[in-house]
N, C-alpha and C positions, 0 to 999 in steps of 0.2 A: 504493500500500500504506500509506503514511503517513496518507493521508486516511481510509482504512477503519479503520486502527488507532486513530486519534483518535476517530472516530465510535463505534466499538465501546466504547471505555472511557468515553466520554461517556454512552452509553446505560446501561452498567453502573452508573456513578456515580449518574445520575438515577434509575435503577430502584431501587437500594438506598435512596437517601435518601427517595424518594417512598413506597416500600413501608413503611419504618419510620414515616414520618409518618402515613400512612393507617392502619397497624396500630395506632398509638396511639389514634386515634379509634375504630377498630373494637373493640379490646380493652376499653376503658373503657365503650363503649356496651353491649357484651354484659354486662359486669359490673354495669352500672346497670339492666339489664333491658330495654334497647331492642332491638327486632327490626331486624336489619340485612338488607336485601334484596340488596344487591350490594356487593362489594369489588372495585374496578377499579384496575388499574395501567395508566395511559394513558387517552387520550380517543379518541373517534371510533369507527370500525367495530370490532366485536368480532372478534379474531383467534382466540381460543380461550376456552373457559369450562368450569367444572366446578360442578355442583350435585348434592349427595348426594340430596336429596329435593326435591319441588316446593315445600315449605314452608321449606326451609333457605336459608342464604346462598349466593348465586351468586358464584363467584370468577372474575374476568374479566381477560384480557390484551387491551388494545385497541391499535389501530394507531399512535397518536401517543404516543410514550413521553416526553412532556414534562409529566407530572403524574399525577393519579389522583384518585379520590374514593370515599367510602363513602356509599352510599344507604341511608337508614334509613326506617322507617315514620314518616310525618309528614303530618298532616292538611292542612298548608298547601301540600303539593305534589301529593298524589293523594288519591283517596277511600280511606278505611281501613275495613276490615270491622269489625263489632262485636267480633269475637273478638280483633282486633289492637289495639283502642283502648288497652288498658292498657300496651301496649308501644310506643306512639307517642312519638317524640322530644319533640314539642311538649307532651305531657302530663306530662313529668317535671318534678321540682323545679328551681328556678333553680340550685341547687348541683350537681345531677346534670348538667344541660346545660352548665354551666360546666366541669365536670371533663371531659366528653366533648370539648368544643371545645379546651380547653387541652392535652389529651393529645397531640395531634399535634406541636406545637412542643416540648413537654416531652420526647417520645420522641426528637426530633432532637438535643436537648441531651444526653440520656442516651447516644445513639449516639456523639456526639463524645467523651464521657468514656470510653466503652469503647474506642474507636479509639485515643485518646491514651494510655490505659492500656497497650494492646498495644504502641504505639510505644515507650513508655518501658521496657517489659519486654524487647522484642526488641532494642532499642538501635539506634542509627544511627551511621554513620561520616560524618564531615565534616571540613572544614579547621579547624585551630586558629584561634581569633579573634585572630590577630596583626596589628597595625596596620602598614600600609606608610607610605610617605612622606606627611606631613601638610602640605598647602599652607597657607601663611600667610594669615590673614584668614578662614579657615573657622571654623565653630563648634567643631570638634575642636581646632584650633590655639589658639583663644581659651580653651578649657577646660584646655589644657596637655598634650594628647596629643603623643607623639613616636614616631617610627618604632621598632618593636620592642616596644611595649607589647602585652601580651596581656590581652584583656578577660576577666574572670572572672565578673562579674555586672552586671546593669542593674537599678537600683531593687530590689536585693536578690533579683532573680530570676537563677537560675543560667544562665550563657551558655556552654555547653560547646563550641559550634561557631560558625563565622563567621555562617552563615545564621541561627542562633538569636539571636545577639547583635544582628544587624541587624533581625530581626523585633521584638525587644523594644524597641530604640531607636526604630524607626519607629512601632510601635504606641503607645508612650508619648507620642511627639511628636504623633501624630495625635489622641490623646485630649485634647490640650490642655495637657499638663504642660509648664510653662515651665522647670522645673529637673529635669534627669534625672541621677541619680547613677550613676556608672559606676566599678566597682571593677576595677583593672587590676594586673598584675604586670609590672614593667619588666624590662629585660635583666639587671639585677643581682638578680633574684628578690625585689625589695622591693615590697610591696603598697601602693597608694595610691588615694585616691578623687579622681575628677574630677567636676565639675559642668558639664554642658552646658546653657547657657542658650538656650532656643528662643523666638523671637518668633512672634506670630500669623502674620506675613507669610511665615514660613519654611515653613509647612505647607499651602500651597495645593494642592500635589500631591506625590506621592512623588518624582517626578523632580526638582522644585525642592528638596525637602528633601535629597535625595541629594547634589546639587551643593553646597548650603550646609553640609551636615554635614562633608564633606571626609574621611570615613573610608573608606579603601580597604584591601583585604587586602595583607599583605606579600607581595612578589614577589621572589624571588631573582634575581640577575643571571645570565641565561642567554645562551649563545651563540645567534646567530640561525640555528639549525639547524631545518630543516623536519621536524616530527614527524608531520604529518598533512596530506593534501591532499583537499579536498572535491570530490566529483564535479561536473562541469559549472561549476566556478568558474573565475575568471581564472587562478588558480595552475596548475590542471590544463591549461587552454588554452595557457598560456605554456610548459609543459613542465617545471615544477618537480616534483621528486620527493622522497619521504621520504629524509632523510639529507643533503639539499643544504645547504651552508653558504653563507649570503649574505656575500660578501666586501665588496661595495660597491654603492651605488645612485647612478647618475649621477655617479660618481667620488667620492662621499662614503663613507668607510670606515664599515662597520657593526660596532660592537663588542659590542652586546647586543641581545636580542630586542625590548625595549621601544622602543629607538631606531628599529628597523626598523618596528615597529607604528605609531609616531607619524609616520614618514615616509610610510607608505602612507595613513594616515587623512587626512593633509593634502593628498593628491593624487588626489581622485576624478576618474576619466576622463582622467588625465594619464599619458602614456607614461613608464615608468621603465626605464632601461637598467641591467641588473644584471650583476655578475660573480659567478659561482657556482662553488664548488668541489664537485666530485662525484667521489668515489673517487680523489682526488689529481689530477684533471684540472680545469683552469679553463675555464668555459664562459660565453659571453655570452648573456644571455637578456633579452628585452624583454617587459614586462608592463604591462597597463593596468588599474588597480584599478577595479572597478565602483562606481557611485555609490549610496550608501545614504542615505536621508533620514529624519530624525525631525521632530517638530513645529517645531523651531526651528533645525535645522542639518543639514548634510550632511557625509558623510565617505567615505573610500575603503575598500574591502575587497577582498581577493584570495581568501579562502576557504582559508586555511592555518593550521595550529596549530604551536606550538613543541614541540620534542623535550625532554621533562623526564625526567631520570634517575629511575629507580624508587626509589632510596634516598632521594632528596630528597622525592618524593611521600609515602613512608612516614613521613618525619620530620615532615611537616606535617599528617598525618592524626590524628584522635582518634576513639575509639569510646566512646560514652556509653550506659549502661543503668542501670536501677534495679531493686531487688527489688520483688516485687508490692505490698506495702503502701505503700512510698515512691512507687512508680509511680502508685498510685491517688491519693495526696495530690497528686502533681505534675499528674496529669490533671485533677483537680478545680480546682486552681489555674489551670492553663492555660485550661480551658474558661471559667471566670469571667472571666479576663483578656481573652480574645478576644471573649466575649459583650459585656462592658462597652465594649470598644473599638469593636465594631460599632455599638452603640447611640449612642455619642458621635459616631462618624463620620457616621452618618445625620443626627443633630441638627445637626452643623456644616454638612453639605451643604444642609440645609433652610434655614438662615439665611445661606447664602452665605459661610461661613467656611472651606469646603473645596471644592476643585474637583470638578465633576461627572465629571471624567476618572477619578475613583476607582471609578466604576461599571463592572461587568463584565457583559456580556450573554452569551447562550448560546454565541456563537462563541468568546469568550475563555475561558469555562468549559470548553468542549470542548477547546481547545488545552491548557489547564492539565491536564485529565484525561489526555490523551495523553502530555504531557511527564512528568508525575509517575509514570504507570504505566511509562513507559520507564526511569525512574530506579530503580524497584524497589518492593517491597511497602510498605516503611516510608514513602517519600515519597507513595505513593498513599493510604495510610491517613491521613497528615497532611492531604492535599488533601481527602479525604472528610470528615474531622473539621471542617475550617475551613468547608467549604461547608454541612455539616449545621448548624453553629452559625449561619451566615448565614441559612439557611432557617428555623431555629427563631426567631431574633430578628425577621426580617422578618415572619413570620406573626403575631407578637405585637403588631405595630404597630396602633394604633387606626384602621385603615383599613377601611371597609366592604368586604365580600367576603372579606377576610382573616379568620383566626381572631380576631385582636385586635379587629376591628370587631364581631364577634358578642359578644365578651366585654364590650364597652362597652354593647351593647344589654341584656345580662343584668344588668349593674351598674345601669343606669337602671331596669330592671324591679324589681330588688331594693329600690331606694330608693323608687320611686313605688307599688309594690305591684301593678302591672299591666303586661303586656307592651307594648312599643312597637308602635304600630299597623303592620299589614302594609304599608300605603301608605307610611308614613314609611321603614320598613326597605327597601322596594323602591326608593324614590327614592335613598337613600344608597348602596345596593348598585350601582345603575346609575352613580352618580357615582364610586364606588370602582373600578368596572370601567373606566371611561374613564381614570381616573388611572393604573391599572395598565397598561393597553394603551399609554398615552402614554409611560410610563416604559420599557416593554419596547421600543417602537420607538426611543426615544432611546438605550437601551443598545445595541441592534443597530447603530444609526447610528455610535456610538462604536467598536464592534467593527470595523465595516467600515473606518473611518478608521485604526484600528490596523493592519489588514492592509496598507493602502497605505503605512504607515510602516515 
């Protein structure tokens, strides 16, 4: 069921983003007087179609929902009747063709603005950005952060929740900013500014940056009481139940949950003898943490969560929303921020200053779609907005086959006064197709590697 849930929301996400992109091309083409023969969502075999009259646009839903296209009257692709020649794409002015091609990415950016506007109006609930223990030698420690600081803003951008604060910090660092200004409020309610100094070597990947940054959310000291047991995990197999209090592990007294977590993480596939209190009765239980691996380390996991008092959860939560006009300004600001971040990240990857691990392929995107949808409407809207921005930015890159490649050809035509020859365009489009397919295969390869991690 999880698989089908993920696939369903992936198809919904891709369907929405592609529909908006292609509608941009379609709408501007119609406004420019170009005849559109087919508007298709998906590729391959036609599943269903609608056409009002034989001479009107055919609307098509195709079998492979990983893209779409708008087919216009064009002499370079098919024979065009005398009556349709004035409505052919290739006979329009350079300005009109540029507007039609650019409309797809622009509509993706506009969709992101609308989605983020809705997010800011609806509001979201998250954890307050309160800093936990700061390890010495990290970027945060060097900047002066101490446990209990609450982040208010990053580079003058409001940071109402922990996730938003981390997004701003990571995006700023990945853009290449070497000094990130963070406004905080300490435990005495005094506001102060910290400057995080980021070196180029710190941002090779998000994982490396996270470790070097050293900022983790504040966590209260909680008793090692089991609050949740995941099905088919070692905790369930060993007989642990909700409400169990971990008294000791291999004779070592367990005083708080994080002590117990560290104990488990350091013992993958090593048997642990527990003493557990359940409803006033002491029970011996033996558990073997399963081994989990990342790219550079392994750790133990039992599949159990801590019992957190509801009043404590409520005290750490914050709900953030804006009135419509302020929400629009915030949406515009966020869209620009993430668009520029995407451009800079692509540039850094091309010159080898950022890890290619930052790429996400269809498998990762599908997982994010399912996870965000499971979290609620607002997280799903944020996911759609970010992917829509990425789609818009990527399509504006000057790569043949992409919209940006066509825009380059139009720019050359405007300068030299005549179109780039069909032979030259075909050569570069084939080259662009090879580049895109290679990138797609590489991204899928990375996705598969993440699955095994």
